[in-house]
N, C-alpha and C positions, 0 to 999 in steps of 0.2 A: 463555590465562592465565582462568581462574575469579574476577571481581571479587566475588563475598562471600565470598573470599577474603581480597584486601587493599581491607578498608572506606577505609584512609587516603587513594586513593588517589582515592576518591569528587574532594575537595570543588580538588584540582588540575587536574584529570577538565574540572570545569564552566568554569573560567581559561581552558583550551587551548579548549574548548565555545564560548567569547566572541571571543575570539582571532579565530577560523573566522569570524563575523559573519555564520555562518544556511547560508553556503553547504558543497551537499553536497558536493561539489567534493574540496574544502578537508579536511573531515567526516572524506568517507571515509578521503582517504589518512592524512590521523596518525592514525583509527585505526588500518592498519596497518601503520603506523612501531608503533603503543606496543600490540601487544598481544604481543610479544614483550617486554616491558620492563616487569619487576615488582616494581624499585625509587622506591620513591616523589619519590630527586634524580635521578634519569633522564629523572622526570615535568619537575620544577622545572627539568631546564635549559630544554625544551622553552619552558614558563614567560617567562620570563628568556633567551630569546636573542634577539641584536641583530635580526636578520631580521625581525624583527615593524615591530622603523622602518626598515627601509629601504624605499628609492624600489621599487613596486612594479616597475617596467617591463612589466608583463603578466602579471611572473606572480603567480600567487600565492604569499604568506613560506611556507604550506603547504607549498605542493608542493617552497620549495628547501631547508625543513627535512630533507623528507621523506630530498627527496637527498640530502642533506649525511650523511644518516645511512646513505646504501649505505654498504656493503663497497666496497676497489677495484675490485672483482670485476665487480661489477652494477655502479655505475658506469662505466663501460667499453661494458655487453654494450647497456642501459639507450640510451650517448649513440650508439653506435650503429642504433640509430630511428634517428635523424632522422631515417635517409631514404628515409624513404617520408612520402607526404604527404599531408594531415591526410586524414580519415576512408579511409584506405582500409584495407581488412578484410583482416591477413594473416594464415598459418597458424602454428600452435606449429613445426613443426614446420620451416617456410620460415624463418624466424627460429637455429631453434640453428643448422639446417646454415650459415648465416651467420653466427655465433657463430662457432662452429668453423673454416669453414676460414679467419675472416680471427688466429686465434689469441687470440680471447675463450676460447675453454672450455680447463682441461688438458686432456691426455692422457693422465692417468695412470688411466685406469679400464678397464674391460675395454670397457664399451660408452659410448664419448666420451659417445654420447645422453642418455643416464641425467643424467651431468654435469647441461648443457648442459638436461635438463627438469627439475632442481632452481634456475637459473638463474627459468626463466621461469616457475615457479608461486613463487617469494620474489617476484617484481616483480607477479607478476599481482597478489600479498598482500597486496601494497600499493597495489592498485587506481592501476597508473600501466599495465597496461593494461585492457582490457576486455573481454568476453564480447559477440560480440555478437547478439546475441535469436534472432532468428531464420537460425537459419544455410543456405545458400543451397541451392549445383555439389556431389550429391552427399551432402548432407545432411552435410557436410565445417565441424568447428568453426574459428571462426573468434573473432579477436580484431584492436581499433584502438585508438587513441591515442587519449582528451580530448582536442579542439585545444589549454587550453591544459596539456599535458603533452607535446603535440608540438616548444610550441612551449621547453619545460622542457629535451626533448629538443636542440632544435638552439640555444639554449645552452651543456647542457654539450659540447657538440660540437665547440667551437670551429671548428666550421666546415671542417671535417673531413669532413664529410657532410653532403652537398647533394642540389637535385633544382636536373639543371638549368634547367628551369624557372625556377627562382628565385636563380638567379649571377644577379652582377652583374660582371658585369665580367670579363675575364681572368683577376687581378689576384688572386678568391677563385675558379675554378677550379684555376691552378696553384697553388695551399694546401691543395685536396684530396684528398681519397686514395679518397672511397667514395661515388662517384657513384647517381643515378638518375632516370629518363626519361621522360614517359611516350611513352611509343605509338603513334604514327598513322603519316601514308601521308609524309610530305616527312624522311624519317629520313634523310635523308643531309645536306641543308642543316642539320639540327638536332645531326648528330654535329660538323660538322666544322673544332667549337670542339676534339677531342679530339684532333686531330690532334698537341699539345704535350702534352699527359698523361702524359709514359711512369713517370713516379713511380706515377699510381694501381690499384687496390686494386682496385676494386669497379665493374662496371659492370653495373646494374638497371636494363631495362628491365621499367617496368609497364604492365595491364593497368590499366586507368577500366574503357574502357567495352566490356564483356563481349560486348554482339551478335556486336564486329567482330576478327576476324583481320586482321594485316599484312604488307605483304611484307615482306624485310629487302633492299637494293638491291643487289647488287652489290658500289655502288664503297666502301659498308659496312664491305663481308665483304671485298672486296681490302687495301684503301687504307685501312682506318683500323683496324679490328680489331687487325692485326698489329704494328702501333705500338703497340699495349699492351699492351708486354714485363712490367710489374712487376704483371698481372691478377694475382688468392688468385681471383678472385670475375667469370664470366661468364654471367648468364644471356640464354636463344635463347627460352627459353622463350614456347609459340603465338602463333609467328612463322609464315609457312608459306615452309615454307623447303624442299627438295626435296635441293637438297646442300648441299656444305661445300667451299672450296676448298680440295685434299689437301695444300697445302701448312699450310693455318690455322694451325698447334698447334705448326710447330720451331718458333716465335723467343715464345705464349707459353709457355714451357715452368716456367713459378714456379704455374700451375693448380691448386687444390685443390678446387674443386668447378666442375663444370658444369653448365646447367640445359637439357635439350633436350625436357624437356618438351612435350606435346602441339605437337608440328612434326612435317612432313609428308614431316623425313625419312627416305629409301626406302634410304641406303647412307651406314656413317658416315667419317670420310674415316683414310686407311691414319695417316698425322698425330696423330690423336689420340694413339697407342702409345709416341710418347714421352715426355706424359708424367707423368716417373718421382712428381711431387709430385700428384697428383689423389688427392685422401680419397675423391670424392664426384660420384657422372654420376646425373643424372635424365635416363631413360628415356621414365617413363615415359606413357604414350599416347602412341607415337611407334606406330598402328596400321600406316602402311605400310613398319616398317623389318624388313627381314626379317633379314640375320645381324651377326655382327659381325666385328670383323675377329680375322683369325688370329694379331694379337702378340700382344695381350690380354694376355694376359700378363707385360710386361711393364710392367704398371702394380702395379709393385711396393707400391706405399702406399694399394691405392686397397679406403677399408673398406666401402666403403656404394655398393649397387648397388642400382637402380630396376629392373626393367625388365616392373611391373605392365602391365598391359592393350592388350599387343603379340603383338596373336594373331596374327599372321606373325612371329615371331622364337621358335623352339627355343632348348629350351637349350645352351648349347655346351659343348662338354667341355673343351671348354681353360681354364674358370668356375673349373672345379679346381685352377689351376698359378695363383690368383690368393689366396699365400698367408696377406700380408694381409689378405682377406675377412671381417668380422664380419656384414651386414648382406647380404641379397641379398633383392628384395622382389620379388614378384610372377612366380614364375620359374613353365616353364612345361615339366613335362618329361615327354615323347611316348617312349609303352614298347615299346623291343621295335622290327624293318622297318630298312631302310637306313637308318643313322642313328640311328637309336633310342638308348636307353641301358637298363639295368638297374638294378634293384631295387636291388641292389648300392649300384649309381652315388647314388642317390636316398638313398640309407643313408647314405653317408660326407656325407653334405653336411651338415655343423652348424649352418648363421648361416645361416635361411630364417627372415624376417621375411614378415611380412602377408597378403598370398594367393599356397599357390601352387596348378598347375592340374596333373592324372594325368593323361592319354589315352592311349589305343590298349590299353586295359587288359584285352584282350581277347586280349593275345601274351602275359600273364601265363602261368605254367601251373598253379601250384598256392599254395597258401595257404602254404609255406611258401616259394619266394620271392617272395611276395609281406611276409613276413616281416623279406627286407634292408632293407626299406623305412623301418626302422623308424618308424614315423609316431607312434607314441607319447612319441619322445621329445622331434620338432620340438615344444615351450612355446611357440613364437613364432606361430606360423601361426596364424594367425586365419578366413581364409576362403581352405577345401579342394570341392575344384572334382574329383569321380571321374568320370573319362567312359571310357564302351567302345562303342565300334562296333558298327551295326549287326553279328550275325549269330547265331547256333542255338548253341550253347554242347551242350559233349556229356554237361556232368553239370553236376548244379544243384545238388547237393552241395559240388563243388567252385568252384563262381561264388558257395559260402556262405563259406566257407571263405574264395576272398582277398580278399571285401568286412571277410569278420572280420577276418584280421591287417590290415587297413590305418585298425582304430581310427582315427582320430588324438587332439592331447593334450585334456583337458576345457579344456582354455581354448580352445579352438577356437568363433567367435562365430555363422560364415556353414558351412551343409555345401550341397553341394547331386551330390547323386547322377542319372550322365546314362544309362540305356545296362543297365545294370545286368541280368546275362542269367542269375541263381539266381531259384525260384519261392520265397523267403520270402530273407527281413532278415532277419539277427547281430542279436543281444539289444543290442548292445550301442549302438543304433541311437535307441531306451530307454530308456535309460539315466540316469536322475535325476542324476548328479552330473553329468552337461555343466551346469554350475549360468549357466556363462554366454551358451552356442547361444540365438541367436535366434531365427534365420533358415535355415530348413529348406526344400529342395527334390530333389520323387521326382520323374524326367519319364523318359518311353519303361522303363522296365522293364518290359516289358511281358509276361514270363512271372511279375511278381511275384501269386499271388493272394488277399494279408491286405498290412494294412498292417499293422509293430509300436502297440505300445505307447507313441505319439508324445501321449498324452494327459498322460502322466508327467512330460514335461518342462516345470522349471519355471518358466522365463525367456524360451520359446520365445512371438518375438510376430506370427512371419508363413511361415504356410506354404504352399508349391505344394505339389499336386499331377498329375501330368500325364502323359497314355499310355499307362496304368495299364490295357492288354487283358485283362486271366482279375480283377481286380477282378471282381466280382458280387454280391456285402454287403462293407460297410463296419460293418463287425460292432463289439456291447463292447470287444471288442481293439483297438480303438483308443485308448479310451481310457486304458486300464489300468487296475488296481484301482479297483470303484470302492467297495473298503471304508477307504484310507489316502484321502489331501489330492483335492481337488475336480480335474479333470481341464482340463487348457484353463483354468489363468488368470491365466495373463500374456497369449492372445492376444488380435490383432485385428484381425487376417488373414487368412481364409481360404480357395486357389480350389481347386474340380477343375474341371478339361479333360480333353478328348478323353477319357470313359471310356465302351465302344463299351456291353458289361458286365453297365454296375450298372443296379443293380435298385433295391437297396433301403437304405437306409441307418436305422440302427438307436439310435436315438436314448433310452437309458435315461431314465425320470420325473428319474432325479434328481439325472443328468443337464446344469449350465447352462457356457454360454459369457458369463460374466461380463464381459468388457471387448475380446470381436468388436465391431470396428466398421465391417468389410467381408468382406462374403463374398459370395463369386462360381461362376455356379454354369455352364459353358460344353460345347458339346455330349456330353450326358451323354443320344441319345435312350432309351434305357427304365425312367430311374430316377422311379419311383413313388413314389407315398404325400406323404406329408407333412413340412414343411421345422420344423429347432427350432423348436421353444414355447417357448422362455426366450430372446429373440433381445433382454431391455434397453438393450443395448450401440448398436446396430448402424443405422450412420448410412445406407451405403452397399449397398446390395441388387440383382448384377448376374445375369440369364437369358439364357441364351441356347442355345438349339436343343434343348429340353430338352419335347418337345411330350406327357408325362405323365405331368410333375410338378401335386403340389395346392396349387397357392399359397392357404391358408388357413395368413395368418399372426399368429394373435392380439396379442402381443405387442412393438409395432413404435413403443418409445415416443416413439426417438431420430433413429430418420430423417431423414432428406434428403433421400434421395436411392436412385428406385428407377428401374432400367431393363430390360424386355423384351422383345424376340428372336425370331421363330420359336417361338415358344412355342403351338402352337394349345387348351392347355387353359386357357390359362388366356381366362377370358368375362366376365368380371368385376374389378373394382378395390373392394376394403374400402372406398373410400371415409369413412363415417360412421363408422369406428375406427384413422381413421391422426390419427398427433396431427398440431398446428400444426405442429413445426420442419419438416415436407416441404415443401423445395422444387423437386423437379426428380426429370419424370416420361417418363420415352423408352420411345419402344415406335412397334414397328417390328417387321413380315409377322406379328401378331397377328390369324384373318384372324375366331374367332372373341369379340374381345371387345368389350362390346356398355359404353355407356353412354344409360343409356334412361333418366337423372333426373338432375333437375339437381343439383349434388353439393352446396348449401347459401355458405357462407360464406370455402369455402378458398380460399386464392388463391397464390400458386407462383410461383417464381421465374422457372421450362422447361417448356415442355409443350409434346415434338417426336413428332408421329406421322410413325408414311411404313409406308405399307402397310397398312392396316387402315381396311378399306372399311365391316364394320357399324359404326365406329362415327362416333355422326352427330354431327357439330361443333359443332353450341349445346347440348352437351351435356357439353361438357370443362370441366376446372376456370377460371375469373378465372385471369389469366398474367401475366407483364409482357412475358417471348416467348413468343410462341404461332408454332412451324411443323407445316405441313400438305405432306406429299407422298407424290408416286400415291399418291391415291385416286382411284381410277381409274374410280369408278361419284359418282364428285363432280360436279353439275352450278350448283348452289348453294353461294354461304359469307358468310353475314354475320357481317361485323370486331367481335368482342367490345371492348365499353368499351371495359373495365379496359387490352387489349396495349396498350404499349407499341410490340412493335417484331414486328411480323409479316413471315414466310418462306408462302409459298402454289409451292412449284415441281411438278412434274411429273404436273399431273394433267387430262389430253391433254381433260379432256372437260372440266371449269369451262366454263361461255357465263358468270356475272351476275356482280358484288361489289357487294355492298349496305352499306348500316353506319344503326345503331339509328337511331333520330328524333334523340337526345338529344347520337349525335355518340358518336367517341371520345379521347383521347389519345395516339392515334395517331404517333410521329415519326420511323418507318424502317416505311419497305412492300417488299419487296420480293417478284417473280412471276416465273418464269420456267418457261419449256416448259407454259403450258397455251397448248396447238394453238386452241381455241376458243374462247376468253375475245374479245366486239366489242369489251366497256366496262368502262371504267371506274367507281366508286364512285360515281354521281350529286351534285352538289350539292358536292361535294369541298371544295369552298375556304368553305363554313361548318360544314364535318358536317368536319374533321377539318384543325382549324384548325392542330391542333401540328405534323403531317406536316414534315419536314426533310432527308428523304429518300426519295428513287425511287428500287427498281429495276429495266427490265422488261426480258427476254431472251427472246428468241425469240416472243412475242407477236405472229403473224402477222396474225391475223385485226381486231387491235385499230383501229383505223381512225381515233380527234382522240379532244382528249382532253376530259370534259364539260366541258354545256354551266356555263359561268362564271369555267372555268379551274384552272388548278390553285389550293391554299392559297400564301398570299402569303408563309409563310417557309420556305418551300423554300429551300433550300439544297445539295440537293446531285440532281444528277438524271443519274440514266445509261439510256441508250436502246438496246439490240445488239439487231439482227436480227429487227425489227420491221418486217419489207417497209411496207405500210399506213400506221400511223401516219407514218413518216417521209417518207416520202413526200407528203403534208395537212400539213408541217410548217409554210406560209404560214398555217394559220387555227391554233395553239397560241397567240399571245398570251404569252411566255415574254416579255419588253419588260415587265408585269405585274410581279414578280416583282425585287421590288426587293432581294431574301436571298439570289439564286444565287450561289451562288461557284464553283462547280461544275459541266461538262458534259458530259457521254461521246455522244457520238454514232458508233456502228459499225452500218455499213449494210452493203447489196449490189451497187454502184453501179445501181442501177434504177431513182437517182432523176431526174428531172426540173426545166430551169434555168425555177427561179420570180423574180417580177419582184421583189419585195420581201420581206423576208423581215428581225425585227425579232430583235435578241439584248441584252437587259441591260445596263447598264453595269457592273454589280456584278460582271460576270462577273471571277473571280484567273484560271485557271484551264479551261482547254478544248483537250479532248483529239475529234479527227474520223479516221474514219477507213473510206472506203468514201465518201466522195458529194462524186461524180466531181461536181458543178456546181458546188460552194462557190468562190463566189472573192472579192476583198478587201475584197470594198463592206461582204459582212458585216461585219469586227470593226475596220468602224469606228466602230462608237459603242465599244469594249468598251475604255475611256479606263482601266481597274482591270486589265488581260489582264494577268498575269506570266509564266504559262508557256504554250505553244501545243503541240499534241502529234498529229502529225500524219500521215496513209497515203494513198495512191491519192485525191491529191487533184492532182489534173494543176495546176490555174491559179495555186496558192497556192504550190504549187510551183517549177513556172515563172520564179517571180520569185525563188524564193528562191535556187534557185543558181543563175541567173543576179545574182546577187546586187543587184539589184535592192529595197536596203532602204531606198527609201525614200517605199512602199508605208505602213509599218509609224510614219514616223517621229512622227504624231501616238498611238501605244501610248507612252505617255512610261513605266508602267512594267512597259510589258515586256524578259523578263530574257532569258531561250530558247527557241527550236524545239527542240522536240524530233522529229524524221521519218524515216521509209525509210533514206533514201539517206546521209546528212547526219547523223549523233549527235547531235550538240547545237553548232545552231550559237549565239554570241554575241553579241545583234543592240544592244547598250551598248557 
């Protein structure tokens, strides 16, 4: 609605805004409701509503007004969302599936999801659903409800939709029809109350902690789930399930929606074929699933089947007998061979959605056979993968004809071509009518000797070219017509890899990559010349195993990361022209690189060097985190003053570490595999006052800590396989360290018993292995100890195995002991 066309609404709008009292959520929600109301009287009714005067009960009047304005079908859909816990991010498709399965979306439409999508968009337009700003896994768009909107949904649902953790007694459970619960370890105990819920229609486990997968106990599968005979919706997604009871679904015949996605299931039980009412079956990312039951054709009402990312599952022929199937997502067609399909079979499948993979295309005879797949008619396929197995083609023109006839519909968004055996690509690959094509990968097309004019693809953001063994030049053809629009106008990421014969990259002077953020060139050993000059938007540059490439790149105005590996032609870095945006430099095996003078005021977040003996470490730029590894000629190292975290590893000739007189701000120091290092920096206590973590590994020549001891602020100390240092532990004087919380010692068993070795009482976690003389006496002072982890400590282990816990009675904070023979001993 155009506000300029309705000036009479301005004054009423101000009155409504005043009643919202400046609350953003209230304003957004009412704005979403009012946007479709152009009559002034409708706005005035909002102002006069009695709801403004009712007791709030934690529900904003504006939210209640918005809810009351919803048509009946949207009220049902919204109230159902009370099943989701607060702060839970849900996918649009997930919600629509649940609505459909519970009969909240009419089945009048050819594709019922279209109607559900309209419902969802309407609720979102009223700000009842909000998009999560930063998509998480797989860049998938997710939504959530504001806490106050969630409260409104709970009231609207009249306790028909509840969360198990928030249920108040059995009377509340008996009334509910739709139930969710947080996945965890004690699922049987948690789900025991469900025994009596025969009226339950939705059971939805919610994975709150995305780091963990949980097991579903056999008792739940055998004793609880079969009792829920009224279930319409069952999700077991993300459970570590390898198999289900074979007769599980015999008593769940009313199921309409079953989600087994992202489980470990290897085979579906045959009883799934009696689910005559099943409409949606989700099997995506079941990576161990190899086959579907032969009687799947009995699922006469199955409308939506998702088998995406099931790499072991081949397209079964009997799926063509599912007459109600409208949406098939993630199909994998294997052409020819034993049990394979014909291109004609693919052409007869009209309900393909989402991703589609066609494998073993070397079994296609010619273009006429490929045409039978009717790829141009598959308008709902968004991701397409075309794959040939490695073999030599008899006729390159025939191969081109085959790929030409596999041209997808212009709705395609992602295209991957692997192992194509022709020498030229067909022209459609560079057709600017592919307005939605965002991602393109050409991989292992080893006979191709030229690249198509990909610069003409208007929306292309990600381009990967790998394993093109016959390419010797990337010519002007790659960009398309230079007299038309600028090439690669949308490209953000470009990678070339494993192109052994590529020698020259032609970049005409007028060509720019205006949006290119990430450029990667790997294993192109013959590539010579310069990189493109106009890389003004580049953020990360990665070059590996390109020994002939010239690295003069004058325009890197926004660069944040430089990564070079195995590049012998890299002799210097142009620090004087690199911008302040640069945060990370990683250099590995660049033997000719030299930094011959200090680099001024540049300050990095990370500077990582490996196998670059030509670099003088004192000339590196200042960095918050510095890593030096495999410098075989390095004998001395001065710790930079600005470094906070320092890693020195595999420098076998390093003999001495030192610190500048003014000290440093270092908080973390890790040293490993420095076999000749004899001393840590002198005066560590004074010069490294901020050091909190010290890690030493396989430094056999270090005999003692420096005079004066370790810094007082040290909190974590880990010493592994430093034989002389551990055998001289009597002189460590660790009892002087009041902040030490975590101590780890891993030895080789060569220690001898010493009379007195004191540890500070501040230690909370102690890990010791192969220190055979360690006795319980050492533990007496550890009054703060909470966790003891030990291995091969004969004296202490014998006490524990004999259950002589009295020796630990003074350790009042000790909670558990873990060691080799007894996994976890609870002390108290």
